N, C-alpha and C positions, 0 to 999 in steps of 0.2 A: 239329543244334543248334550244334555247334562250328563248322561251316562257315558258317552264317548269322551267328554272332557275329564271326567273322573278317572277313566281308564288311562288316558294319556298322562295325567298327573301322577298316578300310581306307578306307571312304567318309568317315567322320568325320575321319580323319587327312588325307585329301586336301582336305576342306572347310576344315579349320583351316589347312593350308598355303596354300590359295588366298586365304583372308581375310588371312593374314599377309603374303603377297606383295603383295596389293592395298594393305594398310596401309603397307608400306614404300615402294612406288612412288608412292602418292598424294601430292599436294602439299597438305600440311596448313597452313592459314593460322591462326595464332594471334596474339594480341596480345602474349603474353609471350615475349620472345626467349629467356629462360633455358630454357623448356620445349622448344625446338626441337632440342636435342641438340648433340653435338659438331660436326656439320656447320656450324652457324652460327658457330662460332669462327673458321673459315677464310674466311668470306665477308665482304668489306668493301665498303661502298658508296662509290663515288667521291663527293667533295664535290659538293654541288648547284651547278649552273651559275649564274653571275651574269654581268652584262653591263656593259660600259663603253662609253658612247656617245662617238663622235668626230664632232661635228656641224660642219656648214657648211664643208666643204672646197670652195672655189670654184676651179674649174680653167678656164683659158682654152683654147679649142679653135680650130683653124683652120677657116675657112669659105671656100668657093669664091668667094663674092662679095666677099672681102676685108673683110668686116665681122666684128667680134668675136662669137664665140659662147661660151657658158659652160655649165659643168656644175656643179650644186650636188649634192654627194654627202655622205651620212651613212653612216658605217661603225660597226658595233658589234663589239667584241671579246668573245668568249666565254671566260670565265675560270672556273676551279674552285679555290676556296680563297682564303684571305686572302693568302698569299704570292704566288700568281700574280696576284692583283688588284693588289697593290702594285707588282710588277715591270711589269705591263702599263701602269699609269698612268705610270710613269717612262719607258716606251717610247713613249708617245703622240706626242711630237714626231717621233720617227723614222717612225712610221706616217704622220703628216701629210706629212712631207717625201717619203717614198717614194711616196705616192699622187700627189702633185703632180708629182714627177719622172717617174712612169710615164705619166701622161695629158696633161700640159701640152703644148700645141701639136700634139696629134695631130689628124688630120682629123675634123671634126664628124661626117660621115656614117659614118666607120669606127667611131668610139666609139659612136654611136647604134645601129648595127646589131649590136653585140655582144650576146650573151645574158648574162643575169645570171651564169650558171654560168661562162662564159668569163671575164668580168670578175673574178669571185670568185677563180678559179684564178690569173689574172695578178697580182692584188693580193697573194694569199697567197705566191706565188713571189717577188714583189718584196720583201715583208716578210721572208721567210726570207733572201734575199740581204743585206738591210740588217742583219738581226740577226747574220749571220755576219761582215759587215764591221765591226760594232761589238764583236765578241768574244763574243757570246752563243752558247752551244752549241745552243740551241733557242729557238724563239719563246716568249715569256713568256705566251702565251695559246693556247687549244686550236683556235679557229677564228674566222672572221669572218663577219659577215652584212652585207649591204648593205640599209640600212633606207630610204634615200631616194636617188632619182636624178631630178633635174629638169634638163632641157635648156632653154636659152634661145637 
């Protein structure tokens, strides 16, 4: 009798520990943030991304036939938070200038053959150089996106 009671107690104890372990490890989704415990105090969401469009960057490219070729480019700045948005809007003329300076009078075929990722990286590097030249410690935006590229 004692032996079977001890076995039942051990089995129940293991079951309770298993359920408790599952409860701790499981990702519980609730609507009420206050009920999530102390762990939620240390988690902070980054501000939601917003976007600043820089439209209609017209860039003159070199063509082999000695006739003018153009690139119409739209760039979008990815910002987080109101402060970054304000700083990025003030930085917009530098973005326009750096974009034109990077691409102006480059060979048409060379620019056209670039991948979007390569152009993205070149533009971002140029913007970082421009920001450093103007005394910024870092870019006032998180990333850029190329939303339009039209060759003529």
